[in-house]
LOFISE-473921 format. One record per residue (C-alpha): residue in one letter; residue number from 1; x, y, z. Coordinates in steps of 0.25 Angstrom, whole numbers, plus 5000, padded with zeros to 4 digits. Each point is the difference from the previous one (the first is absolute). Example, Ala and Ser with C-alpha at 12.3 -4.5 7.8 and 13.67 -1.06 7.14 Angstrom:
REM residues 2
<atom><residuo>a</residuo><num>1</num><x>5049</x><y>4982</y><z>5031</z></atom>
<atom><residuo>s</residuo><num>2</num><x>5006</x><y>5014</y><z>4998</z></atom>
//
This chain:
REM residues 291
<atom><residuo>m</residuo><num>1</num><x>4837</x><y>5085</y><z>5889</z></atom>
<atom><residuo>p</residuo><num>2</num><x>4995</x><y>5014</y><z>5004</z></atom>
<atom><residuo>n</residuo><num>3</num><x>4999</x><y>5010</y><z>4988</z></atom>
<atom><residuo>i</residuo><num>4</num><x>5012</x><y>5009</y><z>5001</z></atom>
<atom><residuo>y</residuo><num>5</num><x>4998</x><y>5007</y><z>4986</z></atom>
<atom><residuo>d</residuo><num>6</num><x>4996</x><y>5014</y><z>4998</z></atom>
<atom><residuo>q</residuo><num>7</num><x>4992</x><y>5004</y><z>4989</z></atom>
<atom><residuo>v</residuo><num>8</num><x>5009</x><y>5007</y><z>4990</z></atom>
<atom><residuo>t</residuo><num>9</num><x>4992</x><y>5008</y><z>4990</z></atom>
<atom><residuo>r</residuo><num>10</num><x>5009</x><y>5009</y><z>4993</z></atom>
<atom><residuo>k</residuo><num>11</num><x>5012</x><y>4995</y><z>4993</z></atom>
<atom><residuo>p</residuo><num>12</num><x>5011</x><y>5009</y><z>5000</z></atom>
<atom><residuo>q</residuo><num>13</num><x>5006</x><y>5008</y><z>4988</z></atom>
<atom><residuo>w</residuo><num>14</num><x>5012</x><y>4989</y><z>4998</z></atom>
<atom><residuo>l</residuo><num>15</num><x>4989</x><y>4990</y><z>4997</z></atom>
<atom><residuo>k</residuo><num>16</num><x>4996</x><y>5006</y><z>4987</z></atom>
<atom><residuo>i</residuo><num>17</num><x>5003</x><y>4992</y><z>4987</z></atom>
<atom><residuo>r</residuo><num>18</num><x>5006</x><y>5005</y><z>4988</z></atom>
<atom><residuo>l</residuo><num>19</num><x>4996</x><y>4992</y><z>4988</z></atom>
<atom><residuo>h</residuo><num>20</num><x>5012</x><y>4995</y><z>4991</z></atom>
<atom><residuo>k</residuo><num>21</num><x>4992</x><y>4994</y><z>4988</z></atom>
<atom><residuo>g</residuo><num>22</num><x>5012</x><y>4998</y><z>4990</z></atom>
<atom><residuo>s</residuo><num>23</num><x>4999</x><y>4994</y><z>4987</z></atom>
<atom><residuo>g</residuo><num>24</num><x>5001</x><y>4986</y><z>5005</z></atom>
<atom><residuo>f</residuo><num>25</num><x>4988</x><y>5002</y><z>5010</z></atom>
<atom><residuo>a</residuo><num>26</num><x>4989</x><y>4998</y><z>4989</z></atom>
<atom><residuo>e</residuo><num>27</num><x>5008</x><y>4988</y><z>4994</z></atom>
<atom><residuo>v</residuo><num>28</num><x>5000</x><y>4991</y><z>5013</z></atom>
<atom><residuo>a</residuo><num>29</num><x>4986</x><y>5005</y><z>5004</z></atom>
<atom><residuo>k</residuo><num>30</num><x>4995</x><y>4995</y><z>4986</z></atom>
<atom><residuo>v</residuo><num>31</num><x>5007</x><y>4986</y><z>5001</z></atom>
<atom><residuo>v</residuo><num>32</num><x>4995</x><y>4999</y><z>5015</z></atom>
<atom><residuo>d</residuo><num>33</num><x>4985</x><y>5002</y><z>4996</z></atom>
<atom><residuo>g</residuo><num>34</num><x>5002</x><y>4992</y><z>4988</z></atom>
<atom><residuo>h</residuo><num>35</num><x>5005</x><y>4988</y><z>5006</z></atom>
<atom><residuo>g</residuo><num>36</num><x>4991</x><y>5000</y><z>5013</z></atom>
<atom><residuo>l</residuo><num>37</num><x>5013</x><y>5001</y><z>5009</z></atom>
<atom><residuo>h</residuo><num>38</num><x>4999</x><y>5003</y><z>5014</z></atom>
<atom><residuo>t</residuo><num>39</num><x>5010</x><y>5011</y><z>5006</z></atom>
<atom><residuo>i</residuo><num>40</num><x>5001</x><y>5005</y><z>5014</z></atom>
<atom><residuo>c</residuo><num>41</num><x>5003</x><y>5013</y><z>4993</z></atom>
<atom><residuo>r</residuo><num>42</num><x>4985</x><y>5001</y><z>4999</z></atom>
<atom><residuo>s</residuo><num>43</num><x>4994</x><y>4989</y><z>5011</z></atom>
<atom><residuo>g</residuo><num>44</num><x>5009</x><y>5007</y><z>5011</z></atom>
<atom><residuo>r</residuo><num>45</num><x>4996</x><y>5015</y><z>4995</z></atom>
<atom><residuo>c</residuo><num>46</num><x>5015</x><y>5003</y><z>4998</z></atom>
<atom><residuo>p</residuo><num>47</num><x>5003</x><y>5014</y><z>4999</z></atom>
<atom><residuo>n</residuo><num>48</num><x>5012</x><y>4997</y><z>4992</z></atom>
<atom><residuo>q</residuo><num>49</num><x>4993</x><y>4993</y><z>4989</z></atom>
<atom><residuo>a</residuo><num>50</num><x>5001</x><y>5011</y><z>4989</z></atom>
<atom><residuo>e</residuo><num>51</num><x>5015</x><y>5002</y><z>5003</z></atom>
<atom><residuo>c</residuo><num>52</num><x>5005</x><y>4985</y><z>5000</z></atom>
<atom><residuo>w</residuo><num>53</num><x>4992</x><y>4997</y><z>4987</z></atom>
<atom><residuo>s</residuo><num>54</num><x>5006</x><y>5012</y><z>4993</z></atom>
<atom><residuo>r</residuo><num>55</num><x>5013</x><y>4994</y><z>5004</z></atom>
<atom><residuo>r</residuo><num>56</num><x>4997</x><y>4986</y><z>4995</z></atom>
<atom><residuo>t</residuo><num>57</num><x>4999</x><y>4994</y><z>5013</z></atom>
<atom><residuo>a</residuo><num>58</num><x>4987</x><y>4992</y><z>5005</z></atom>
<atom><residuo>t</residuo><num>59</num><x>4995</x><y>4992</y><z>5012</z></atom>
<atom><residuo>l</residuo><num>60</num><x>4992</x><y>4989</y><z>4994</z></atom>
<atom><residuo>m</residuo><num>61</num><x>4992</x><y>4991</y><z>5010</z></atom>
<atom><residuo>i</residuo><num>62</num><x>4998</x><y>4986</y><z>4997</z></atom>
<atom><residuo>l</residuo><num>63</num><x>4990</x><y>4988</y><z>5006</z></atom>
<atom><residuo>g</residuo><num>64</num><x>4989</x><y>5010</y><z>4998</z></atom>
<atom><residuo>d</residuo><num>65</num><x>4995</x><y>5012</y><z>5008</z></atom>
<atom><residuo>i</residuo><num>66</num><x>4992</x><y>4994</y><z>5011</z></atom>
<atom><residuo>c</residuo><num>67</num><x>5008</x><y>4997</y><z>5013</z></atom>
<atom><residuo>t</residuo><num>68</num><x>4998</x><y>4990</y><z>5010</z></atom>
<atom><residuo>r</residuo><num>69</num><x>5005</x><y>5009</y><z>5011</z></atom>
<atom><residuo>s</residuo><num>70</num><x>4993</x><y>5013</y><z>5005</z></atom>
<atom><residuo>c</residuo><num>71</num><x>5010</x><y>5009</y><z>5005</z></atom>
<atom><residuo>r</residuo><num>72</num><x>4995</x><y>5013</y><z>5006</z></atom>
<atom><residuo>f</residuo><num>73</num><x>5009</x><y>5009</y><z>4991</z></atom>
<atom><residuo>c</residuo><num>74</num><x>4999</x><y>4994</y><z>4986</z></atom>
<atom><residuo>a</residuo><num>75</num><x>4989</x><y>5003</y><z>4990</z></atom>
<atom><residuo>t</residuo><num>76</num><x>5001</x><y>4988</y><z>4992</z></atom>
<atom><residuo>q</residuo><num>77</num><x>4987</x><y>4992</y><z>5000</z></atom>
<atom><residuo>t</residuo><num>78</num><x>4998</x><y>4988</y><z>5010</z></atom>
<atom><residuo>g</residuo><num>79</num><x>4992</x><y>4988</y><z>4997</z></atom>
<atom><residuo>r</residuo><num>80</num><x>5002</x><y>4986</y><z>4993</z></atom>
<atom><residuo>p</residuo><num>81</num><x>5009</x><y>5001</y><z>4989</z></atom>
<atom><residuo>l</residuo><num>82</num><x>4999</x><y>4993</y><z>4987</z></atom>
<atom><residuo>p</residuo><num>83</num><x>5009</x><y>4988</y><z>4996</z></atom>
<atom><residuo>p</residuo><num>84</num><x>5014</x><y>5004</y><z>4995</z></atom>
<atom><residuo>d</residuo><num>85</num><x>4999</x><y>5003</y><z>4985</z></atom>
<atom><residuo>p</residuo><num>86</num><x>5011</x><y>4988</y><z>4993</z></atom>
<atom><residuo>d</residuo><num>87</num><x>5001</x><y>5011</y><z>4988</z></atom>
<atom><residuo>e</residuo><num>88</num><x>5004</x><y>5012</y><z>5009</z></atom>
<atom><residuo>p</residuo><num>89</num><x>5016</x><y>4997</y><z>5000</z></atom>
<atom><residuo>v</residuo><num>90</num><x>5000</x><y>5001</y><z>4985</z></atom>
<atom><residuo>r</residuo><num>91</num><x>4990</x><y>5011</y><z>4998</z></atom>
<atom><residuo>v</residuo><num>92</num><x>5007</x><y>5009</y><z>5011</z></atom>
<atom><residuo>a</residuo><num>93</num><x>5014</x><y>4997</y><z>4993</z></atom>
<atom><residuo>r</residuo><num>94</num><x>4994</x><y>5004</y><z>4988</z></atom>
<atom><residuo>s</residuo><num>95</num><x>4994</x><y>5013</y><z>5005</z></atom>
<atom><residuo>v</residuo><num>96</num><x>5013</x><y>5003</y><z>5007</z></atom>
<atom><residuo>a</residuo><num>97</num><x>5006</x><y>5000</y><z>4985</z></atom>
<atom><residuo>l</residuo><num>98</num><x>4990</x><y>5009</y><z>4995</z></atom>
<atom><residuo>m</residuo><num>99</num><x>5001</x><y>5009</y><z>5010</z></atom>
<atom><residuo>e</residuo><num>100</num><x>5015</x><y>5001</y><z>4998</z></atom>
<atom><residuo>l</residuo><num>101</num><x>5002</x><y>4999</y><z>5015</z></atom>
<atom><residuo>r</residuo><num>102</num><x>5015</x><y>5003</y><z>5004</z></atom>
<atom><residuo>y</residuo><num>103</num><x>4996</x><y>4996</y><z>5014</z></atom>
<atom><residuo>c</residuo><num>104</num><x>4989</x><y>4991</y><z>5004</z></atom>
<atom><residuo>v</residuo><num>105</num><x>4994</x><y>4998</y><z>5015</z></atom>
<atom><residuo>l</residuo><num>106</num><x>4991</x><y>4989</y><z>5003</z></atom>
<atom><residuo>t</residuo><num>107</num><x>4991</x><y>5000</y><z>5011</z></atom>
<atom><residuo>s</residuo><num>108</num><x>4988</x><y>4992</y><z>5004</z></atom>
<atom><residuo>v</residuo><num>109</num><x>4989</x><y>4998</y><z>5009</z></atom>
<atom><residuo>d</residuo><num>110</num><x>5001</x><y>4990</y><z>5012</z></atom>
<atom><residuo>r</residuo><num>111</num><x>4994</x><y>4987</y><z>4995</z></atom>
<atom><residuo>d</residuo><num>112</num><x>4999</x><y>4991</y><z>5013</z></atom>
<atom><residuo>d</residuo><num>113</num><x>4989</x><y>4993</y><z>4992</z></atom>
<atom><residuo>l</residuo><num>114</num><x>5010</x><y>4992</y><z>4993</z></atom>
<atom><residuo>p</residuo><num>115</num><x>5009</x><y>4989</y><z>5006</z></atom>
<atom><residuo>d</residuo><num>116</num><x>5013</x><y>5007</y><z>4996</z></atom>
<atom><residuo>g</residuo><num>117</num><x>4995</x><y>5014</y><z>5002</z></atom>
<atom><residuo>g</residuo><num>118</num><x>5003</x><y>5002</y><z>4985</z></atom>
<atom><residuo>a</residuo><num>119</num><x>5014</x><y>4998</y><z>5001</z></atom>
<atom><residuo>r</residuo><num>120</num><x>5000</x><y>4991</y><z>4988</z></atom>
<atom><residuo>h</residuo><num>121</num><x>4993</x><y>5010</y><z>4991</z></atom>
<atom><residuo>w</residuo><num>122</num><x>5010</x><y>5012</y><z>5004</z></atom>
<atom><residuo>a</residuo><num>123</num><x>5010</x><y>4991</y><z>4995</z></atom>
<atom><residuo>a</residuo><num>124</num><x>4995</x><y>4997</y><z>4988</z></atom>
<atom><residuo>v</residuo><num>125</num><x>4996</x><y>5015</y><z>4997</z></atom>
<atom><residuo>a</residuo><num>126</num><x>5015</x><y>5005</y><z>5004</z></atom>
<atom><residuo>a</residuo><num>127</num><x>5006</x><y>4989</y><z>4991</z></atom>
<atom><residuo>e</residuo><num>128</num><x>4992</x><y>5003</y><z>4988</z></atom>
<atom><residuo>i</residuo><num>129</num><x>5002</x><y>5015</y><z>5001</z></atom>
<atom><residuo>r</residuo><num>130</num><x>5015</x><y>4997</y><z>5000</z></atom>
<atom><residuo>k</residuo><num>131</num><x>4999</x><y>4991</y><z>4987</z></atom>
<atom><residuo>q</residuo><num>132</num><x>4992</x><y>5009</y><z>4992</z></atom>
<atom><residuo>n</residuo><num>133</num><x>5008</x><y>5014</y><z>5007</z></atom>
<atom><residuo>p</residuo><num>134</num><x>5014</x><y>4996</y><z>5002</z></atom>
<atom><residuo>e</residuo><num>135</num><x>5003</x><y>5014</y><z>5002</z></atom>
<atom><residuo>t</residuo><num>136</num><x>4990</x><y>5004</y><z>5009</z></atom>
<atom><residuo>k</residuo><num>137</num><x>5004</x><y>5001</y><z>5015</z></atom>
<atom><residuo>i</residuo><num>138</num><x>4990</x><y>4992</y><z>5009</z></atom>
<atom><residuo>e</residuo><num>139</num><x>4996</x><y>5004</y><z>5014</z></atom>
<atom><residuo>l</residuo><num>140</num><x>4990</x><y>4992</y><z>5008</z></atom>
<atom><residuo>l</residuo><num>141</num><x>4992</x><y>5005</y><z>5012</z></atom>
<atom><residuo>i</residuo><num>142</num><x>4995</x><y>4987</y><z>5006</z></atom>
<atom><residuo>p</residuo><num>143</num><x>4990</x><y>4997</y><z>5011</z></atom>
<atom><residuo>d</residuo><num>144</num><x>5005</x><y>4992</y><z>5012</z></atom>
<atom><residuo>f</residuo><num>145</num><x>4996</x><y>4986</y><z>4996</z></atom>
<atom><residuo>d</residuo><num>146</num><x>4998</x><y>4997</y><z>5015</z></atom>
<atom><residuo>g</residuo><num>147</num><x>5016</x><y>5001</y><z>5001</z></atom>
<atom><residuo>q</residuo><num>148</num><x>5001</x><y>4986</y><z>4995</z></atom>
<atom><residuo>a</residuo><num>149</num><x>5014</x><y>4999</y><z>4994</z></atom>
<atom><residuo>a</residuo><num>150</num><x>4996</x><y>4990</y><z>4989</z></atom>
<atom><residuo>l</residuo><num>151</num><x>4990</x><y>5008</y><z>4994</z></atom>
<atom><residuo>l</residuo><num>152</num><x>5009</x><y>5012</y><z>5000</z></atom>
<atom><residuo>d</residuo><num>153</num><x>5012</x><y>4991</y><z>4994</z></atom>
<atom><residuo>e</residuo><num>154</num><x>4989</x><y>4998</y><z>4988</z></atom>
<atom><residuo>v</residuo><num>155</num><x>5000</x><y>5015</y><z>4998</z></atom>
<atom><residuo>i</residuo><num>156</num><x>5015</x><y>5002</y><z>5002</z></atom>
<atom><residuo>a</residuo><num>157</num><x>5004</x><y>4990</y><z>4990</z></atom>
<atom><residuo>s</residuo><num>158</num><x>4994</x><y>5010</y><z>4989</z></atom>
<atom><residuo>r</residuo><num>159</num><x>5012</x><y>5008</y><z>5003</z></atom>
<atom><residuo>p</residuo><num>160</num><x>4993</x><y>5014</y><z>5000</z></atom>
<atom><residuo>d</residuo><num>161</num><x>5011</x><y>5013</y><z>5000</z></atom>
<atom><residuo>v</residuo><num>162</num><x>4993</x><y>5005</y><z>5013</z></atom>
<atom><residuo>l</residuo><num>163</num><x>4991</x><y>4992</y><z>5010</z></atom>
<atom><residuo>g</residuo><num>164</num><x>4990</x><y>5008</y><z>5009</z></atom>
<atom><residuo>h</residuo><num>165</num><x>4991</x><y>4998</y><z>5012</z></atom>
<atom><residuo>n</residuo><num>166</num><x>4994</x><y>5011</y><z>5007</z></atom>
<atom><residuo>i</residuo><num>167</num><x>5000</x><y>5001</y><z>5015</z></atom>
<atom><residuo>e</residuo><num>168</num><x>4989</x><y>5013</y><z>4999</z></atom>
<atom><residuo>t</residuo><num>169</num><x>5001</x><y>5003</y><z>5015</z></atom>
<atom><residuo>v</residuo><num>170</num><x>5007</x><y>4999</y><z>5012</z></atom>
<atom><residuo>r</residuo><num>171</num><x>4998</x><y>4989</y><z>5010</z></atom>
<atom><residuo>r</residuo><num>172</num><x>4990</x><y>5006</y><z>5009</z></atom>
<atom><residuo>l</residuo><num>173</num><x>4990</x><y>5003</y><z>4989</z></atom>
<atom><residuo>t</residuo><num>174</num><x>5002</x><y>4988</y><z>4992</z></atom>
<atom><residuo>s</residuo><num>175</num><x>4987</x><y>4992</y><z>5005</z></atom>
<atom><residuo>h</residuo><num>176</num><x>4992</x><y>5013</y><z>4998</z></atom>
<atom><residuo>v</residuo><num>177</num><x>5004</x><y>5004</y><z>4987</z></atom>
<atom><residuo>r</residuo><num>178</num><x>5002</x><y>4986</y><z>4993</z></atom>
<atom><residuo>s</residuo><num>179</num><x>4990</x><y>4989</y><z>5000</z></atom>
<atom><residuo>k</residuo><num>180</num><x>5008</x><y>4987</y><z>5001</z></atom>
<atom><residuo>a</residuo><num>181</num><x>5015</x><y>5003</y><z>4998</z></atom>
<atom><residuo>r</residuo><num>182</num><x>5009</x><y>5001</y><z>5013</z></atom>
<atom><residuo>y</residuo><num>183</num><x>5012</x><y>5009</y><z>5001</z></atom>
<atom><residuo>e</residuo><num>184</num><x>5009</x><y>4988</y><z>5003</z></atom>
<atom><residuo>i</residuo><num>185</num><x>4996</x><y>4992</y><z>4988</z></atom>
<atom><residuo>s</residuo><num>186</num><x>5003</x><y>5012</y><z>4992</z></atom>
<atom><residuo>l</residuo><num>187</num><x>5015</x><y>5002</y><z>5005</z></atom>
<atom><residuo>k</residuo><num>188</num><x>5000</x><y>4985</y><z>4998</z></atom>
<atom><residuo>v</residuo><num>189</num><x>4998</x><y>5000</y><z>4985</z></atom>
<atom><residuo>l</residuo><num>190</num><x>5009</x><y>5012</y><z>4999</z></atom>
<atom><residuo>r</residuo><num>191</num><x>5010</x><y>4992</y><z>5007</z></atom>
<atom><residuo>h</residuo><num>192</num><x>4998</x><y>4988</y><z>4990</z></atom>
<atom><residuo>i</residuo><num>193</num><x>5001</x><y>5009</y><z>4988</z></atom>
<atom><residuo>a</residuo><num>194</num><x>5013</x><y>5007</y><z>5004</z></atom>
<atom><residuo>v</residuo><num>195</num><x>5006</x><y>4986</y><z>5002</z></atom>
<atom><residuo>s</residuo><num>196</num><x>4997</x><y>4997</y><z>4987</z></atom>
<atom><residuo>n</residuo><num>197</num><x>5009</x><y>5011</y><z>4994</z></atom>
<atom><residuo>i</residuo><num>198</num><x>4989</x><y>5007</y><z>4993</z></atom>
<atom><residuo>p</residuo><num>199</num><x>4998</x><y>5015</y><z>5005</z></atom>
<atom><residuo>a</residuo><num>200</num><x>4990</x><y>5001</y><z>5011</z></atom>
<atom><residuo>k</residuo><num>201</num><x>4990</x><y>5011</y><z>5000</z></atom>
<atom><residuo>s</residuo><num>202</num><x>4990</x><y>5004</y><z>5009</z></atom>
<atom><residuo>g</residuo><num>203</num><x>4990</x><y>5012</y><z>5002</z></atom>
<atom><residuo>l</residuo><num>204</num><x>4995</x><y>5008</y><z>5012</z></atom>
<atom><residuo>m</residuo><num>205</num><x>4988</x><y>5010</y><z>5000</z></atom>
<atom><residuo>l</residuo><num>206</num><x>4999</x><y>5011</y><z>5010</z></atom>
<atom><residuo>g</residuo><num>207</num><x>4988</x><y>5008</y><z>5007</z></atom>
<atom><residuo>l</residuo><num>208</num><x>4993</x><y>4988</y><z>5007</z></atom>
<atom><residuo>g</residuo><num>209</num><x>5003</x><y>5004</y><z>5013</z></atom>
<atom><residuo>e</residuo><num>210</num><x>5015</x><y>4995</y><z>5001</z></atom>
<atom><residuo>t</residuo><num>211</num><x>5009</x><y>5007</y><z>5009</z></atom>
<atom><residuo>q</residuo><num>212</num><x>5016</x><y>5005</y><z>4994</z></atom>
<atom><residuo>d</residuo><num>213</num><x>5006</x><y>4989</y><z>5010</z></atom>
<atom><residuo>e</residuo><num>214</num><x>4991</x><y>4989</y><z>4994</z></atom>
<atom><residuo>v</residuo><num>215</num><x>5003</x><y>5005</y><z>4985</z></atom>
<atom><residuo>l</residuo><num>216</num><x>5016</x><y>4999</y><z>5004</z></atom>
<atom><residuo>e</residuo><num>217</num><x>4997</x><y>4987</y><z>5007</z></atom>
<atom><residuo>t</residuo><num>218</num><x>4994</x><y>4995</y><z>4987</z></atom>
<atom><residuo>i</residuo><num>219</num><x>5011</x><y>5004</y><z>4992</z></atom>
<atom><residuo>d</residuo><num>220</num><x>5010</x><y>4994</y><z>5009</z></atom>
<atom><residuo>d</residuo><num>221</num><x>4992</x><y>4987</y><z>4999</z></atom>
<atom><residuo>l</residuo><num>222</num><x>5000</x><y>5000</y><z>4984</z></atom>
<atom><residuo>a</residuo><num>223</num><x>5014</x><y>5003</y><z>4999</z></atom>
<atom><residuo>a</residuo><num>224</num><x>5003</x><y>4988</y><z>5010</z></atom>
<atom><residuo>q</residuo><num>225</num><x>4994</x><y>4991</y><z>4990</z></atom>
<atom><residuo>g</residuo><num>226</num><x>5009</x><y>5004</y><z>4989</z></atom>
<atom><residuo>c</residuo><num>227</num><x>4990</x><y>5009</y><z>4994</z></atom>
<atom><residuo>r</residuo><num>228</num><x>5008</x><y>5010</y><z>4990</z></atom>
<atom><residuo>l</residuo><num>229</num><x>4988</x><y>5008</y><z>4993</z></atom>
<atom><residuo>l</residuo><num>230</num><x>4990</x><y>5007</y><z>5008</z></atom>
<atom><residuo>t</residuo><num>231</num><x>4988</x><y>5010</y><z>4996</z></atom>
<atom><residuo>i</residuo><num>232</num><x>4993</x><y>5009</y><z>5010</z></atom>
<atom><residuo>g</residuo><num>233</num><x>4987</x><y>5007</y><z>4997</z></atom>
<atom><residuo>q</residuo><num>234</num><x>4988</x><y>5007</y><z>5006</z></atom>
<atom><residuo>y</residuo><num>235</num><x>4987</x><y>4992</y><z>5002</z></atom>
<atom><residuo>l</residuo><num>236</num><x>4988</x><y>5005</y><z>4993</z></atom>
<atom><residuo>q</residuo><num>237</num><x>4986</x><y>4995</y><z>5004</z></atom>
<atom><residuo>p</residuo><num>238</num><x>4994</x><y>4994</y><z>4987</z></atom>
<atom><residuo>t</residuo><num>239</num><x>4986</x><y>5002</y><z>5004</z></atom>
<atom><residuo>p</residuo><num>240</num><x>4992</x><y>5003</y><z>5013</z></atom>
<atom><residuo>a</residuo><num>241</num><x>4999</x><y>4985</y><z>5003</z></atom>
<atom><residuo>h</residuo><num>242</num><x>5015</x><y>4999</y><z>5001</z></atom>
<atom><residuo>l</residuo><num>243</num><x>5009</x><y>5004</y><z>5012</z></atom>
<atom><residuo>p</residuo><num>244</num><x>5000</x><y>5015</y><z>5001</z></atom>
<atom><residuo>v</residuo><num>245</num><x>5013</x><y>5009</y><z>4999</z></atom>
<atom><residuo>a</residuo><num>246</num><x>5006</x><y>5001</y><z>5014</z></atom>
<atom><residuo>e</residuo><num>247</num><x>5011</x><y>5011</y><z>4996</z></atom>
<atom><residuo>y</residuo><num>248</num><x>5005</x><y>5007</y><z>4987</z></atom>
<atom><residuo>i</residuo><num>249</num><x>5015</x><y>4997</y><z>5002</z></atom>
<atom><residuo>h</residuo><num>250</num><x>5008</x><y>5012</y><z>4996</z></atom>
<atom><residuo>p</residuo><num>251</num><x>5010</x><y>4998</y><z>4988</z></atom>
<atom><residuo>d</residuo><num>252</num><x>5012</x><y>5005</y><z>5010</z></atom>
<atom><residuo>r</residuo><num>253</num><x>4997</x><y>4987</y><z>5008</z></atom>
<atom><residuo>f</residuo><num>254</num><x>5000</x><y>4992</y><z>4988</z></atom>
<atom><residuo>e</residuo><num>255</num><x>5014</x><y>5004</y><z>4997</z></atom>
<atom><residuo>f</residuo><num>256</num><x>5004</x><y>4997</y><z>5013</z></atom>
<atom><residuo>y</residuo><num>257</num><x>4995</x><y>4986</y><z>4999</z></atom>
<atom><residuo>k</residuo><num>258</num><x>5008</x><y>4999</y><z>4988</z></atom>
<atom><residuo>r</residuo><num>259</num><x>5013</x><y>5004</y><z>5005</z></atom>
<atom><residuo>e</residuo><num>260</num><x>4998</x><y>4991</y><z>5012</z></atom>
<atom><residuo>a</residuo><num>261</num><x>4997</x><y>4988</y><z>4991</z></atom>
<atom><residuo>l</residuo><num>262</num><x>5012</x><y>5004</y><z>4991</z></atom>
<atom><residuo>r</residuo><num>263</num><x>5009</x><y>5001</y><z>5013</z></atom>
<atom><residuo>k</residuo><num>264</num><x>4995</x><y>4986</y><z>5005</z></atom>
<atom><residuo>g</residuo><num>265</num><x>5005</x><y>4993</y><z>4986</z></atom>
<atom><residuo>f</residuo><num>266</num><x>4989</x><y>5001</y><z>4990</z></atom>
<atom><residuo>s</residuo><num>267</num><x>5004</x><y>5001</y><z>4986</z></atom>
<atom><residuo>y</residuo><num>268</num><x>4989</x><y>5008</y><z>4995</z></atom>
<atom><residuo>v</residuo><num>269</num><x>4989</x><y>5008</y><z>5006</z></atom>
<atom><residuo>e</residuo><num>270</num><x>4987</x><y>5007</y><z>4995</z></atom>
<atom><residuo>s</residuo><num>271</num><x>4994</x><y>5008</y><z>5010</z></atom>
<atom><residuo>g</residuo><num>272</num><x>4989</x><y>5011</y><z>4999</z></atom>
<atom><residuo>p</residuo><num>273</num><x>4985</x><y>5003</y><z>5001</z></atom>
<atom><residuo>l</residuo><num>274</num><x>4996</x><y>4994</y><z>4986</z></atom>
<atom><residuo>v</residuo><num>275</num><x>5010</x><y>4988</y><z>5000</z></atom>
<atom><residuo>r</residuo><num>276</num><x>4994</x><y>4987</y><z>4997</z></atom>
<atom><residuo>s</residuo><num>277</num><x>5006</x><y>4985</y><z>5000</z></atom>
<atom><residuo>s</residuo><num>278</num><x>5004</x><y>5001</y><z>4985</z></atom>
<atom><residuo>y</residuo><num>279</num><x>5003</x><y>5014</y><z>4999</z></atom>
<atom><residuo>m</residuo><num>280</num><x>5014</x><y>5003</y><z>4992</z></atom>
<atom><residuo>a</residuo><num>281</num><x>5002</x><y>4985</y><z>5002</z></atom>
<atom><residuo>e</residuo><num>282</num><x>5008</x><y>5000</y><z>4988</z></atom>
<atom><residuo>q</residuo><num>283</num><x>5010</x><y>5009</y><z>5006</z></atom>
<atom><residuo>a</residuo><num>284</num><x>5002</x><y>4991</y><z>5013</z></atom>
<atom><residuo>a</residuo><num>285</num><x>5003</x><y>4990</y><z>4990</z></atom>
<atom><residuo>e</residuo><num>286</num><x>5011</x><y>5009</y><z>4994</z></atom>
<atom><residuo>a</residuo><num>287</num><x>5006</x><y>5003</y><z>5014</z></atom>
<atom><residuo>l</residuo><num>288</num><x>5003</x><y>4985</y><z>5002</z></atom>
<atom><residuo>n</residuo><num>289</num><x>5006</x><y>5000</y><z>4986</z></atom>
<atom><residuo>i</residuo><num>290</num><x>4990</x><y>4989</y><z>4995</z></atom>
<atom><residuo>k</residuo><num>291</num><x>5003</x><y>4999</y><z>4986</z></atom>
//
């Protein structure tokens, strides 16, 4: 594929980050460090880490911090992961309690090395969090499990409050941006979630060379699967080895996409330059009246 990306070196004013380090931040950070937890907040270099931790929301990453895939947008390390830790469900659930998380988001690296892709481990962690923290809302942001319905059902059986899978980019750019995932498989995963009567959520990055028409087509495709929650954010190059930014999208265009997505039937949309998959996740749940 020819290189269509322009080198964009100067970040615009709207990408400047304000630090929101409230009283909860230090307490969450202490538990994360003290219990050896992996968070996508750190490994993904999320610009909203301080704000979210201060609100006592966090995205914990299970199944290690080494991914079997090598997507060109992602800062997570690629390699050969260690076997799943059988103590992780109890340890993570206990940590959620110590952090006093009101809303917990779980994600993971891809584990194509495991026969079930880690589905049973996913279910075990979610179930233990529910057992130890019955008042905490649980959102799972899962890999595609190669679209296998039986593996998806393992996770669905844990009955999270929200179940997400990110489409990441438009159809045309998928093979260039994502190392193994396929656009149609991601749509299939989201459809399977939606018909299980768990709110389905997805996320989309902009600034990789997509057109406006392609973004609108992706929004249509997600809506057609029954996806109800959507995040749209600016792609930021994590290191020089990753895909360069093709364009910094103006906040007005993010607002346009938000209006369009809501008009097309989404229940809740977070759209803006600094928005990430888990940003304001608890507000999305509130919009769906999840008790």
